[in-house]
C-alpha positions in Angstrom: 81.4 70.3 138.6 79.5 72.2 135.9 79.3 71.5 132.2 77.4 73.3 129.5 76.5 70.9 126.7 77.9 68.0 124.6 80.5 70.2 122.9 81.4 71.9 126.2 83.9 74.7 125.9 83.7 75.7 129.5 83.8 73.8 132.7 84.1 74.7 136.4 85.3 72.5 139.1 85.3 73.5 142.7 87.0 71.6 145.5 86.2 71.4 149.2 87.7 74.2 151.2 89.2 73.0 154.5 90.6 76.1 156.2 94.0 76.1 157.9 94.8 78.3 160.8 97.9 80.6 160.2 99.3 83.4 162.3 99.1 87.0 161.4 102.1 88.0 159.3 102.7 84.4 158.0 103.2 84.0 154.2 100.8 81.5 152.6 101.9 80.0 149.3 99.6 77.5 147.5 99.6 75.7 144.2 96.9 75.7 141.6 97.1 72.9 139.0 95.2 72.6 135.8 94.4 69.2 134.3 92.5 68.1 131.3 90.8 64.9 132.3 88.2 65.0 129.5 88.2 63.3 126.1 88.3 66.6 124.1 91.5 68.6 123.8 91.2 71.8 125.7 93.1 74.4 127.6 92.7 77.0 130.3 93.1 80.7 129.2 92.3 82.3 132.5 92.6 81.2 136.1 90.8 83.2 138.8 90.9 82.6 142.5 89.1 84.4 145.4 91.2 85.2 148.5 89.6 84.2 151.8 89.0 86.7 154.4 92.2 87.7 156.3 94.6 87.0 153.4 96.0 89.7 151.1 97.8 89.5 147.8 101.5 90.2 147.6 102.1 92.4 144.6 104.2 91.0 141.8 106.9 93.5 142.5 107.4 91.9 145.9 106.8 88.3 144.9 108.8 86.2 142.4 106.0 83.6 142.2 103.3 86.2 141.4 105.6 88.0 138.9 106.6 84.8 137.1 103.0 83.6 136.7 101.5 87.0 135.9 99.1 87.1 138.8 97.2 90.4 139.2 94.7 91.4 141.9 91.3 93.2 141.6 90.8 96.7 143.0 89.1 95.3 146.1 92.1 93.0 146.7 89.9 89.8 146.9 90.2 88.3 143.4 93.4 87.2 141.7 93.8 86.4 138.0 96.4 85.1 135.6 96.4 84.4 131.9 99.8 82.5 132.2 98.5 79.4 130.4 97.2 81.4 127.5 100.9 82.1 126.6 101.5 78.5 125.5 102.6 77.5 129.0 
């Protein structure tokens, strides 16, 4: 966990990564939750995740989940981002 001062406006928390084995062609769906456990009101405006080797992003046109939550993928196909929570969600 990383914080940047007493009036922190940015925090980063990383969790352990325990890889699971899946078969080629399987669809992997996972959930990202955002909580404010601090004493100062705050909100997330951008969520970014990095896809592990071997996984590829399913475009929003082919995925109801990715379309609903506004997920987009970087040109290299390894970083996915959403601004869904910025829209008062």
